[in-house]
MDTraj code that builds the backbone (N, CA, C; nanometers):
import mdtraj as md
import numpy as np

residues = "MET ASN LEU GLN GLY ASP ILE SER PRO LEU THR TYR GLY ALA VAL THR GLN GLN GLN VAL THR ALA MET MET GLY ARG PHE LYS GLU LEU GLY MET SER GLN VAL LEU PRO ALA HIS ALA LEU SER MET LEU ASN ASP TYR VAL TYR HIS ALA CYS THR GLN ALA GLY VAL ALA ILE ALA ALA ALA LEU GLY THR VAL VAL THR GLY PHE CYS LEU SER ASN ALA PRO GLY SER GLY ARG VAL LEU ILE PRO LEU GLU ALA ILE VAL VAL PRO THR THR ALA PRO VAL GLY ILE ALA SER MET GLY TRP GLY TYR SER TYR HIS ALA SER THR LEU VAL ALA HIS THR THR PRO LEU VAL VAL ARG PRO GLY LEU LEU GLY ALA LEU ALA ALA ALA ASP PRO LYS HIS GLY LEU ALA ASP SER ALA ALA THR VAL PRO ALA THR GLN VAL ALA ILE ARG PRO ILE GLY GLY SER PRO VAL ALA THR GLY SER ILE SER PRO PRO ALA ILE VAL TYR GLY PHE ASP GLY MET ILE ALA LEU GLN PRO GLY GLY SER ILE SER THR PHE VAL LEU THR THR ALA ILE SER ALA MET ILE ALA MET ALA TRP LEU SER LEU PRO LEU".split()
xyz = np.array([
    [5.2922, -1.3585, -1.3438],
    [5.2328, -1.3237, -1.2141],
    [5.2371, -1.4456, -1.1235],
    [5.2869, -1.4308, -1.0031],
    [5.2928, -1.5387, -0.9061],
    [5.1869, -1.5186, -0.7986],
    [5.1212, -1.6279, -0.7620],
    [5.0220, -1.6250, -0.6558],
    [5.0670, -1.7162, -0.5437],
    [5.0437, -1.6704, -0.4233],
    [5.0783, -1.7514, -0.3074],
    [4.9664, -1.7393, -0.2064],
    [4.9260, -1.8482, -0.1469],
    [4.8171, -1.8424, -0.0502],
    [4.8251, -1.9564, 0.0483],
    [4.7448, -1.9441, 0.1517],
    [4.7358, -2.0468, 0.2550],
    [4.5954, -2.1040, 0.2561],
    [4.5845, -2.2313, 0.2808],
    [4.4555, -2.2969, 0.2950],
    [4.4351, -2.3291, 0.4421],
    [4.3275, -2.2758, 0.4985],
    [4.2983, -2.2942, 0.6406],
    [4.1685, -2.3705, 0.6571],
    [4.1506, -2.4358, 0.7715],
    [4.0247, -2.5078, 0.7947],
    [3.9070, -2.4121, 0.7887],
    [3.7951, -2.4600, 0.7374],
    [3.6741, -2.3801, 0.7273],
    [3.6077, -2.3732, 0.8637],
    [3.5968, -2.2570, 0.9217],
    [3.5383, -2.2396, 1.0547],
    [3.4441, -2.1218, 1.0531],
    [3.3639, -2.1089, 1.1564],
    [3.2887, -1.9859, 1.1749],
    [3.2902, -1.9524, 1.3224],
    [3.2712, -1.8240, 1.3534],
    [3.2796, -1.7756, 1.4894],
    [3.3494, -1.6421, 1.4903],
    [3.4425, -1.6253, 1.5820],
    [3.5126, -1.4976, 1.5924],
    [3.5929, -1.4676, 1.4669],
    [3.6534, -1.5699, 1.4091],
    [3.7313, -1.5525, 1.2867],
    [3.6794, -1.6519, 1.1831],
    [3.6371, -1.6026, 1.0689],
    [3.5843, -1.6890, 0.9641],
    [3.6776, -1.6870, 0.8457],
    [3.7181, -1.8063, 0.8004],
    [3.8066, -1.8162, 0.6859],
    [3.7415, -1.9035, 0.5802],
    [3.7894, -1.8937, 0.4595],
    [3.7314, -1.9688, 0.3501],
    [3.8417, -2.0333, 0.2672],
    [3.8198, -2.1569, 0.2284],
    [3.9135, -2.2236, 0.1406],
    [3.8876, -2.1775, -0.0027],
    [3.9892, -2.1242, -0.0670],
    [3.9735, -2.0684, -0.1999],
    [4.0779, -2.1294, -0.2920],
    [4.0366, -2.1674, -0.4113],
    [4.1272, -2.2147, -0.5140],
    [4.1331, -2.1093, -0.6226],
    [4.2530, -2.0640, -0.6578],
    [4.2693, -1.9597, -0.7590],
    [4.3522, -2.0138, -0.8744],
    [4.3201, -1.9669, -0.9944],
    [4.3973, -2.0060, -1.1109],
    [4.3945, -1.8919, -1.2125],
    [4.4955, -1.8917, -1.3022],
    [4.5022, -1.7911, -1.4065],
    [4.4520, -1.8503, -1.5383],
    [4.3659, -1.7737, -1.6087],
    [4.3154, -1.8177, -1.7373],
    [4.4077, -1.7736, -1.8509],
    [4.3790, -1.8188, -1.9717],
    [4.4655, -1.7906, -2.0867],
    [4.4650, -1.6424, -2.1233],
    [4.3621, -1.5696, -2.0808],
    [4.3574, -1.4261, -2.1076],
    [4.3979, -1.3443, -1.9852],
    [4.4728, -1.4086, -1.8938],
    [4.5256, -1.3461, -1.7728],
    [4.4165, -1.3102, -1.6721],
    [4.2975, -1.3715, -1.6882],
    [4.1929, -1.3475, -1.5899],
    [4.2172, -1.4372, -1.4688],
    [4.1730, -1.3907, -1.3523],
    [4.1875, -1.4672, -1.2294],
    [4.0575, -1.5415, -1.2033],
    [4.0633, -1.6740, -1.2007],
    [3.9456, -1.7546, -1.1722],
    [3.9542, -1.8105, -1.0311],
    [3.8412, -1.8082, -0.9596],
    [3.8400, -1.8549, -0.8212],
    [3.7173, -1.9428, -0.7984],
    [3.7342, -2.0484, -0.7215],
    [3.6214, -2.1305, -0.6795],
    [3.6150, -2.1272, -0.5281],
    [3.4938, -2.1381, -0.4747],
    [3.4805, -2.1304, -0.3298],
    [3.3890, -2.2404, -0.2797],
    [3.4105, -2.2751, -0.1537],
    [3.3372, -2.3849, -0.0942],
    [3.1931, -2.3439, -0.0632],
    [3.1741, -2.2202, -0.0173],
    [3.0439, -2.1773, 0.0328],
    [2.9640, -2.1018, -0.0718],
    [2.8315, -2.0975, -0.0585],
    [2.7489, -2.0147, -0.1475],
    [2.7849, -1.8675, -0.1362],
    [2.7297, -1.7887, -0.2258],
    [2.7742, -1.6504, -0.2454],
    [2.7780, -1.5675, -0.1183],
    [2.6754, -1.5751, -0.0341],
    [2.6671, -1.4845, 0.0807],
    [2.6913, -1.5542, 0.2145],
    [2.7389, -1.6789, 0.2107],
    [2.7534, -1.7544, 0.3351],
    [2.8539, -1.6911, 0.4301],
    [2.9676, -1.6448, 0.3777],
    [3.0673, -1.5843, 0.4668],
    [3.0170, -1.4537, 0.5251],
    [2.9484, -1.3744, 0.4448],
    [2.8896, -1.2510, 0.4967],
    [2.7909, -1.2822, 0.6081],
    [2.7124, -1.3883, 0.5905],
    [2.6170, -1.4279, 0.6934],
    [2.6881, -1.4717, 0.8207],
    [2.7923, -1.5547, 0.8056],
    [2.8641, -1.6033, 0.9232],
    [2.9382, -1.4918, 0.9956],
    [2.9738, -1.3866, 0.9242],
    [3.0412, -1.2728, 0.9861],
    [2.9433, -1.1667, 1.0360],
    [2.8137, -1.2003, 1.0409],
    [2.7106, -1.1136, 1.0984],
    [2.6867, -0.9879, 1.0161],
    [2.6865, -1.0024, 0.8835],
    [2.6551, -0.8904, 0.7956],
    [2.5189, -0.9052, 0.7273],
    [2.4593, -1.0254, 0.7279],
    [2.3342, -1.0497, 0.6562],
    [2.2164, -1.0474, 0.7538],
    [2.1123, -0.9715, 0.7147],
    [1.9904, -0.9613, 0.7950],
    [1.8703, -0.9788, 0.7033],
    [1.7573, -1.0140, 0.7628],
    [1.6394, -1.0388, 0.6806],
    [1.5125, -1.0158, 0.7614],
    [1.4023, -0.9981, 0.6899],
    [1.2704, -0.9855, 0.7524],
    [1.1677, -1.0386, 0.6548],
    [1.0510, -1.0785, 0.7089],
    [0.9463, -1.1367, 0.6266],
    [0.8103, -1.1007, 0.6849],
    [0.7163, -1.0638, 0.5973],
    [0.5802, -1.0448, 0.6451],
    [0.5262, -1.1788, 0.6931],
    [0.4353, -1.1755, 0.7881],
    [0.3841, -1.2988, 0.8461],
    [0.2541, -1.3451, 0.7803],
    [0.2106, -1.2720, 0.6796],
    [0.0902, -1.3067, 0.6040],
    [0.0894, -1.2226, 0.4776],
    [-0.0123, -1.2409, 0.3953],
    [-0.0277, -1.1560, 0.2791],
    [-0.0640, -1.0150, 0.3214],
    [0.0013, -0.9165, 0.2616],
    [-0.0207, -0.7757, 0.2951],
    [-0.0569, -0.7000, 0.1683],
    [-0.1597, -0.6159, 0.1748],
    [-0.1979, -0.5350, 0.0601],
    [-0.0888, -0.4335, 0.0300],
    [-0.0468, -0.4242, -0.0955],
    [0.0598, -0.3325, -0.1358],
    [-0.0021, -0.1997, -0.1774],
    [0.0531, -0.0915, -0.1250],
    [-0.0010, 0.0413, -0.1506],
    [0.0065, 0.0771, -0.2983],
    [-0.1013, 0.1400, -0.3473],
    [-0.1060, 0.1827, -0.4871],
    [-0.0444, 0.3211, -0.5014],
    [0.0271, 0.3395, -0.6114],
    [0.0902, 0.4676, -0.6456],
    [0.2008, 0.5019, -0.5459],
    [0.2646, 0.6152, -0.5703],
    [0.3772, 0.6585, -0.4873],
    [0.3337, 0.7734, -0.3975],
    [0.3690, 0.7643, -0.2719],
    [0.3356, 0.8684, -0.1765],
    [0.4232, 0.8536, -0.0550],
    [0.3685, 0.8806, 0.0618],
    [0.4440, 0.8639, 0.1856],
    [0.3929, 0.7460, 0.2680],
    [0.2716, 0.6995, 0.2389],
    [0.2169, 0.5842, 0.3103],
    [0.2567, 0.4570, 0.2356],
    [0.3236, 0.3684, 0.3053],
    [0.3783, 0.2458, 0.2465],
    [0.3093, 0.1247, 0.3080],
    [0.2659, 0.0321, 0.2243],
    [0.2217, -0.0988, 0.2725],
    [0.2805, -0.2051, 0.1805],
    [0.2935, -0.3233, 0.2344],
    [0.3603, -0.4320, 0.1629],
    [0.4907, -0.4636, 0.2338],
    [0.5986, -0.3969, 0.1926],
    [0.7286, -0.4162, 0.2584],
    [0.8102, -0.2892, 0.2471],
    [0.8708, -0.2502, 0.3580],
    [0.9581, -0.1324, 0.3610],
    [1.0834, -0.1648, 0.4419],
    [1.1985, -0.1404, 0.3830],
    [1.3269, -0.1500, 0.4533],
    [1.3816, -0.0093, 0.4684],
    [1.4139, 0.0285, 0.5905],
    [1.4652, 0.1638, 0.6140],
    [1.5937, 0.1599, 0.6947],
    [1.6799, 0.2575, 0.6663],
    [1.8076, 0.2740, 0.7358],
    [1.7974, 0.4025, 0.8163],
    [1.7912, 0.3913, 0.9472],
    [1.7665, 0.5060, 1.0333],
    [1.8799, 0.6083, 1.0245],
    [1.8474, 0.7381, 1.0258],
    [1.9529, 0.8403, 1.0317],
    [2.0435, 0.8162, 1.1527],
    [2.1731, 0.8266, 1.1306],
    [2.2688, 0.8060, 1.2385],
    [2.3007, 0.6621, 1.2692],
    [2.2584, 0.5690, 1.1845],
    [2.2843, 0.4267, 1.2109],
    [2.4324, 0.3923, 1.2004],
    [2.5062, 0.4672, 1.1193],
    [2.6463, 0.4349, 1.0969],
    [2.6674, 0.3142, 1.0072],
    [2.5598, 0.2710, 0.9379],
    [2.5673, 0.1538, 0.8512],
    [2.5192, 0.1894, 0.7115],
    [2.5552, 0.1079, 0.6157],
    [2.4970, 0.1128, 0.4823],
    [2.4286, -0.0214, 0.4594],
    [2.3061, -0.0183, 0.4070],
    [2.2292, -0.1396, 0.3835],
    [2.2262, -0.1691, 0.2335],
    [2.2625, -0.2904, 0.1971],
    [2.2671, -0.3302, 0.0563],
    [2.1691, -0.4456, 0.0365],
    [2.0515, -0.4202, -0.0233],
    [1.9565, -0.5290, -0.0472],
    [2.0176, -0.6386, -0.1341],
    [1.9932, -0.7624, -0.0957],
    [2.0446, -0.8771, -0.1703],
    [1.9362, -0.9409, -0.2560],
    [1.8259, -0.9751, -0.1928],
    [1.7211, -1.0486, -0.2635],
    [1.5871, -1.0248, -0.1958],
    [1.4832, -1.0167, -0.2768],
    [1.3457, -1.0105, -0.2255],
    [1.2658, -1.1227, -0.2888],
    [1.1748, -1.1803, -0.2118],
    [1.0843, -1.2828, -0.2608],
    [0.9421, -1.2318, -0.2404],
    [0.8682, -1.2237, -0.3492],
    [0.7304, -1.1728, -0.3453],
    [0.6376, -1.2858, -0.3879],
    [0.5491, -1.3258, -0.2969],
    [0.4542, -1.4339, -0.3248],
    [0.3132, -1.3760, -0.3173],
    [0.2477, -1.3516, -0.4317],
    [0.1110, -1.2979, -0.4291],
    [0.0161, -1.3905, -0.3541],
    [-0.0728, -1.3316, -0.2753],
    [-0.1697, -1.4103, -0.1983],
    [-0.3129, -1.3802, -0.2390],
    [-0.3318, -1.2841, -0.3279],
    [-0.4644, -1.2570, -0.3830],
    [-0.4522, -1.2458, -0.5344],
    [-0.5603, -1.2786, -0.6046],
    [-0.5609, -1.2658, -0.7493],
    [-0.6001, -1.1228, -0.7868],
    [-0.5199, -1.0558, -0.8679],
    [-0.5551, -0.9197, -0.9077],
    [-0.6705, -0.9197, -1.0070],
    [-0.7386, -0.8056, -1.0177],
    [-0.8479, -0.7941, -1.1145],
    [-0.7968, -0.7485, -1.2502],
    [-0.6685, -0.7288, -1.2612],
    [-0.6073, -0.6881, -1.3871],
    [-0.4569, -0.6986, -1.3756],
    [-0.3855, -0.6216, -1.4531],
    [-0.2400, -0.6225, -1.4484],
    [-0.1946, -0.5530, -1.3210],
    [-0.1227, -0.6249, -1.2363],
    [-0.0768, -0.5712, -1.1082],
    [0.0733, -0.5442, -1.1170],
    [0.1082, -0.4341, -1.1797],
    [0.2502, -0.3998, -1.1968],
    [0.3074, -0.3460, -1.0660],
    [0.4075, -0.4172, -1.0129],
    [0.4695, -0.3794, -0.8860],
    [0.6065, -0.3163, -0.9111],
    [0.6540, -0.2426, -0.8119],
    [0.7850, -0.1807, -0.8239],
    [0.8428, -0.1468, -0.6886],
    [0.9637, -0.0914, -0.6916],
    [1.0322, -0.0454, -0.5709],
    [1.0367, 0.1065, -0.5717],
    [0.9978, 0.1653, -0.4599],
    [1.0046, 0.3096, -0.4429],
    [1.1130, 0.3456, -0.3422],
    [1.1685, 0.4651, -0.3564],
    [1.2772, 0.5103, -0.2687],
    [1.2403, 0.6433, -0.2053],
    [1.2746, 0.6570, -0.0778],
    [1.2538, 0.7820, -0.0055],
    [1.3768, 0.8108, 0.0793],
    [1.4044, 0.9391, 0.1003],
    [1.5221, 0.9766, 0.1803],
    [1.4946, 1.1037, 0.2586],
    [1.5383, 1.1035, 0.3836],
    [1.5415, 1.2252, 0.4644],
    [1.6561, 1.2115, 0.5632],
    [1.7395, 1.3117, 0.5701],
    [1.8637, 1.3020, 0.6483],
    [1.8398, 1.2946, 0.7985],
    [1.7254, 1.3444, 0.8471],
    [1.7073, 1.3504, 0.9920],
    [1.5738, 1.2957, 1.0414],
    [1.4693, 1.3012, 0.9610],
    [1.3375, 1.2568, 1.0062],
    [1.3250, 1.1056, 0.9973],
    [1.2732, 1.0454, 1.1038],
    [1.2600, 0.9004, 1.1092],
    [1.1365, 0.8531, 1.0336],
    [1.1403, 0.7312, 0.9863],
    [1.0233, 0.6636, 0.9324],
    [0.9290, 0.6313, 1.0474],
    [0.7987, 0.6528, 1.0272],
    [0.6992, 0.6143, 1.1275],
    [0.6625, 0.4678, 1.1050],
    [0.6941, 0.3838, 1.2015],
    [0.6791, 0.2386, 1.1864],
    [0.5407, 0.1953, 1.2336],
    [0.4469, 0.1897, 1.1405],
    [0.3082, 0.1561, 1.1746],
    [0.2946, 0.0091, 1.2134],
    [0.3481, -0.0787, 1.1291],
    [0.3431, -0.2228, 1.1570],
    [0.4831, -0.2804, 1.1392],
    [0.5639, -0.2752, 1.2454],
    [0.7025, -0.3221, 1.2324],
    [0.7094, -0.4738, 1.2132],
    [0.8117, -0.5158, 1.1396],
    [0.8460, -0.6566, 1.1262],
    [0.9710, -0.6845, 1.2092],
    [0.9895, -0.8099, 1.2462],
    [1.1083, -0.8479, 1.3227],
    [1.2243, -0.8699, 1.2266],
    [1.3326, -0.7977, 1.2487],
    [1.4554, -0.8152, 1.1700],
    [1.5456, -0.9129, 1.2442],
    [1.5930, -1.0135, 1.1729],
    [1.6772, -1.1147, 1.2356],
    [1.8073, -1.1309, 1.1572],
    [1.9145, -1.1743, 1.2238],
    [2.0383, -1.2029, 1.1511],
    [2.0247, -1.3284, 1.0680],
    [2.1075, -1.3388, 0.9636],
    [2.1058, -1.4578, 0.8805],
    [2.1472, -1.5824, 0.9559],
    [2.2397, -1.5681, 1.0510],
    [2.2809, -1.6797, 1.1347],
    [2.1750, -1.6974, 1.2425],
    [2.0773, -1.7824, 1.2146],
    [1.9603, -1.7946, 1.3008],
    [1.9960, -1.8594, 1.4336],
    [1.9445, -1.7989, 1.5387],
    [1.9621, -1.8515, 1.6726],
    [1.8381, -1.8183, 1.7522],
    [1.8538, -1.7310, 1.8504],
    [1.7393, -1.6857, 1.9280],
    [1.6448, -1.6061, 1.8385],
    [1.5179, -1.6001, 1.8769],
    [1.4173, -1.5301, 1.7979],
    [1.4122, -1.3805, 1.8294],
    [1.5048, -1.3314, 1.9082],
    [1.5064, -1.1904, 1.9429],
    [1.5376, -1.1057, 1.8197],
    [1.4869, -0.9827, 1.8211],
    [1.5100, -0.8906, 1.7100],
    [1.6556, -0.8442, 1.7091],
    [1.7066, -0.8131, 1.5900],
    [1.8428, -0.7639, 1.5747],
    [1.8503, -0.6180, 1.6194],
    [1.9720, -0.5703, 1.6417],
    [1.9947, -0.4306, 1.6747],
    [1.9374, -0.3428, 1.5633],
    [1.8588, -0.2391, 1.5970],
    [1.7967, -0.1535, 1.4939],
    [1.8963, -0.0885, 1.3980],
    [2.0228, -0.0783, 1.4367],
    [2.1201, -0.0159, 1.3476],
    [2.1394, -0.0971, 1.2189],
    [2.0994, -0.2255, 1.2213],
    [2.1174, -0.3113, 1.1045],
    [2.0009, -0.3019, 1.0052],
    [1.9083, -0.2134, 1.0297],
    [1.7952, -0.1949, 0.9399],
    [1.6637, -0.2212, 1.0101],
    [1.5608, -0.1494, 0.9673],
    [1.4263, -0.1652, 1.0213],
    [1.3324, -0.2018, 0.9068],
    [1.2399, -0.2927, 0.9328],
    [1.1474, -0.3383, 0.8294],
    [1.0049, -0.3249, 0.8795],
    [0.9143, -0.2972, 0.7862],
    [0.7732, -0.2788, 0.8197],
    [0.6863, -0.3358, 0.7086],
    [0.5660, -0.3789, 0.7459],
    [0.4657, -0.4112, 0.6446],
    [0.3722, -0.2924, 0.6233],
    [0.3811, -0.1917, 0.7097],
    [0.3103, -0.0655, 0.6917],
    [0.3915, 0.0425, 0.7614],
    [0.4119, 0.1545, 0.6927],
    [0.4935, 0.2623, 0.7483],
    [0.4589, 0.3922, 0.6770],
    [0.5052, 0.5028, 0.7357],
    [0.4951, 0.6335, 0.6712],
    [0.6355, 0.6892, 0.6585],
    [0.6785, 0.7124, 0.5358],
    [0.8135, 0.7641, 0.5117],
    [0.8079, 0.9170, 0.5124],
    [0.9180, 0.9832, 0.5472],
    [0.9156, 1.1288, 0.5646],
    [0.9100, 1.2096, 0.4356],
    [0.9432, 1.1483, 0.3231],
    [0.9410, 1.2199, 0.1954],
    [0.8743, 1.1326, 0.0903],
    [0.8030, 1.1946, -0.0033],
    [0.7338, 1.1211, -0.1090],
    [0.8318, 1.0340, -0.1872],
    [0.7923, 0.9106, -0.2102],
    [0.8786, 0.8163, -0.2799],
    [0.8907, 0.8491, -0.4286],
    [0.9987, 0.8017, -0.4853],
    [1.0160, 0.8032, -0.6298],
    [1.0390, 0.6585, -0.6743],
    [0.9903, 0.6236, -0.7923],
    [1.0095, 0.4883, -0.8446],
    [1.1538, 0.4710, -0.8886],
    [1.2160, 0.3609, -0.8482],
    [1.3541, 0.3352, -0.8904],
    [1.3691, 0.2062, -0.9693],
    [1.2758, 0.1110, -0.9511],
    [1.2859, -0.0142, -1.0258],
    [1.1505, -0.0828, -1.0316],
    [1.1132, -0.1385, -1.1476],
    [0.9958, -0.2258, -1.1518],
    [1.0320, -0.3644, -1.1005],
    [0.9320, -0.4369, -1.0601],
    [0.9501, -0.5766, -1.0204],
    [0.9019, -0.6618, -1.1364],
    [0.9944, -0.7157, -1.2125],
    [0.9598, -0.7943, -1.3297],
    [0.8842, -0.9200, -1.2941],
    [0.7901, -0.9581, -1.3802],
    [0.7115, -1.0785, -1.3563],
    [0.5894, -1.0554, -1.2708],
    [0.5472, -0.9286, -1.2556],
    [0.4287, -0.8996, -1.1759],
    [0.3070, -0.9693, -1.2355],
    [0.2120, -1.0125, -1.1502],
    [0.0951, -1.0866, -1.1991],
    [0.0159, -1.0086, -1.3038],
    [-0.0282, -1.0787, -1.4050],
    [-0.1011, -1.0140, -1.5144],
    [-0.2356, -1.0816, -1.5419],
    [-0.2595, -1.1983, -1.4845],
    [-0.3793, -1.2747, -1.5188],
    [-0.4957, -1.2352, -1.4295],
    [-0.6058, -1.1951, -1.4900],
    [-0.7257, -1.1630, -1.4141],
    [-0.7840, -1.2895, -1.3520],
    [-0.8113, -1.2830, -1.2223],
    [-0.8755, -1.3942, -1.1550],
    [-0.7847, -1.5098, -1.1200],
    [-0.6544, -1.4947, -1.1374],
    [-0.5614, -1.6014, -1.0998],
    [-0.4310, -1.5387, -1.0531],
    [-0.3446, -1.6193, -0.9966],
    [-0.2140, -1.5716, -0.9534],
    [-0.1091, -1.6320, -1.0450],
    [-0.0564, -1.5528, -1.1322],
    [0.0437, -1.5987, -1.2283],
    [0.1445, -1.4859, -1.2517],
    [0.2737, -1.5062, -1.2182],
    [0.3340, -1.6280, -1.1636],
    [0.3063, -1.6416, -1.0142],
    [0.3300, -1.7618, -0.9563],
    [0.3017, -1.7820, -0.8139],
    [0.4031, -1.7175, -0.7221],
    [0.5220, -1.6860, -0.7712],
    [0.6251, -1.6242, -0.6871],
    [0.7247, -1.5495, -0.7751],
    [0.7819, -1.4433, -0.7198],
    [0.8822, -1.3635, -0.7892],
    [1.0054, -1.3551, -0.6993],
    [1.1207, -1.3919, -0.7511],
    [1.2474, -1.3763, -0.6796],
    [1.3224, -1.2621, -0.7464],
    [1.3471, -1.1571, -0.6694],
    [1.4080, -1.0361, -0.7251],
    [1.5474, -1.0182, -0.6660],
    [1.6498, -1.0236, -0.7509],
    [1.7871, -1.0024, -0.7066],
    [1.8322, -0.8603, -0.7368],
    [1.8887, -0.7931, -0.6389],
    [1.9333, -0.6546, -0.6573],
    [2.0748, -0.6449, -0.7140],
    [2.1526, -0.7536, -0.7006],
    [2.2864, -0.7602, -0.7596],
    [2.3783, -0.6467, -0.7148],
    [2.3575, -0.5970, -0.5944],
    [2.4475, -0.4953, -0.5394],
    [2.4398, -0.3603, -0.6057],
    [2.3314, -0.3336, -0.6800],
    [2.3224, -0.2074, -0.7531],
    [2.2477, -0.0984, -0.6774],
    [2.1992, -0.1294, -0.5557],
    [2.1301, -0.0323, -0.4721],
    [2.1859, -0.0420, -0.3311],
    [2.2093, 0.0711, -0.2679],
    [2.2525, 0.0751, -0.1287],
    [2.1782, 0.1874, -0.0583],
    [2.1371, 0.1640, 0.0647],
    [2.0658, 0.2642, 0.1434],
    [2.1612, 0.3274, 0.2436],
    [2.1860, 0.4559, 0.2266],
    [2.2604, 0.5309, 0.3262],
    [2.1671, 0.5624, 0.4438],
    [2.2218, 0.6032, 0.5591],
    [2.1350, 0.6425, 0.6701],
    [2.0337, 0.7481, 0.6253],
    [1.9070, 0.7224, 0.6566],
    [1.8003, 0.8129, 0.6151],
    [1.7244, 0.7645, 0.4935],
    [1.7706, 0.6572, 0.4302],
    [1.7064, 0.6065, 0.3090],
    [1.6140, 0.4896, 0.3374],
    [1.5149, 0.4720, 0.2508],
    [1.4245, 0.3573, 0.2620],
    [1.3841, 0.3111, 0.1228],
    [1.3533, 0.1826, 0.1115],
    [1.3056, 0.1242, -0.0133],
    [1.1817, 0.0432, 0.0189],
    [1.0796, 0.0527, -0.0673],
    [0.9540, -0.0144, -0.0365],
    [0.8790, -0.0512, -0.1633],
    [0.7819, -0.1398, -0.1468],
    [0.7013, -0.1874, -0.2582],
    [0.5875, -0.0899, -0.2878],
    [0.5453, -0.0869, -0.4154],
    [0.4242, -0.0152, -0.4550],
    [0.3670, -0.0825, -0.5785],
    [0.2412, -0.0562, -0.6068],
    [0.1793, -0.1006, -0.7313],
    [0.1317, 0.0229, -0.8071],
    [0.1322, 0.0145, -0.9388],
    [0.0937, 0.1302, -1.0190],
    [-0.0549, 0.1624, -1.0055],
    [-0.1393, 0.0628, -1.0251],
    [-0.2835, 0.0884, -1.0222],
    [-0.3618, -0.0228, -0.9541],
    [-0.3417, -0.1462, -0.9959],
    [-0.4253, -0.2575, -0.9506],
    [-0.3760, -0.3140, -0.8187],
    [-0.4637, -0.3195, -0.7203],
    [-0.4263, -0.3683, -0.5869],
    [-0.3950, -0.5176, -0.5901],
    [-0.3016, -0.5556, -0.5061],
    [-0.2673, -0.6964, -0.4877],
    [-0.2067, -0.7132, -0.3490],
    [-0.2248, -0.8300, -0.2915],
    [-0.1620, -0.8623, -0.1631],
    [-0.0542, -0.9665, -0.1853],
    [0.0465, -0.9644, -0.0992],
    [0.1572, -1.0585, -0.1158],
    [0.2277, -1.0808, 0.0176],
    [0.2875, -1.1967, 0.0301],
    [0.3826, -1.2246, 0.1374],
    [0.5203, -1.1911, 0.0827],
    [0.5959, -1.1090, 0.1559],
    [0.7208, -1.0550, 0.1025],
    [0.8326, -1.0753, 0.2042],
    [0.9469, -1.1203, 0.1562],
    [1.0668, -1.1341, 0.2391],
    [1.1822, -1.0639, 0.1696],
    [1.2756, -1.0132, 0.2482],
    [1.3962, -0.9500, 0.1925],
    [1.5152, -0.9826, 0.2798],
    [1.6301, -1.0001, 0.2138],
    [1.7586, -1.0153, 0.2837],
    [1.8500, -0.9045, 0.2372],
    [1.9349, -0.8547, 0.3277],
    [2.0261, -0.7447, 0.2931],
    [2.1542, -0.7541, 0.3743],
    [2.2553, -0.6853, 0.3239],
    [2.3817, -0.6711, 0.3973],
    [2.3768, -0.5447, 0.4814],
    [2.4311, -0.5514, 0.6011],
    [2.4479, -0.4339, 0.6876],
    [2.5975, -0.4168, 0.7119],
    [2.6548, -0.3131, 0.6498],
    [2.7993, -0.2919, 0.6566],
    [2.8306, -0.1569, 0.7218],
    [2.9374, -0.1493, 0.8004],
    [2.9739, -0.0207, 0.8616],
    [3.0197, 0.0801, 0.7557],
    [2.9811, 0.2058, 0.7764],
    [3.0243, 0.3121, 0.6846],
    [3.1733, 0.3374, 0.6999],
])
top = md.Topology()
chain = top.add_chain()
for i, resn in enumerate(residues, 1):
    res = top.add_residue(resn, chain, resSeq=i)
    for name in ("N", "CA", "C"):
        top.add_atom(name, md.element.get_by_symbol(name[0]), res)
traj = md.Trajectory(xyz[None], top)
């Protein structure tokens, strides 16, 4: 197998290129090294967006339509698919018991999410503090989703110590295994024990 490629200067702007070194392994696998971190090119090409609560927010207990904590929604008709990349959950209150957290999913093809407490969504390439175009995703610390949520994933490492915060932070990687089509939303919930947390999420916004 022959490989041929060009090496171009690393730039960002209208056209973003990356210097890549490729090699073949003994088992015919293709190995590649890159200059930038995993999502840097996606960010420079205006595909990465993020939002963060501005304080600790109480996370809604059980699954229903009322969401508190963090909710990412993809509006019907957005023409985009949203792929969560990473969430950071930092508890701000000590639970009175085991505070098992998770991600819930809701979908409705036409009904919008009611945005009770919207968060500002910004592009990964930080510049002005203005909000991003809503087509790239909407985030809330409190919202009402149009259909009852179903649990899709637990958040491993949820606090378990009574009267303390342990662990102090949880970094949750989605690894590209979840995508929100228009009309879909993903949000935090707790099974039984209430807890508050500061929560941030980053995601890809790609055209359908």
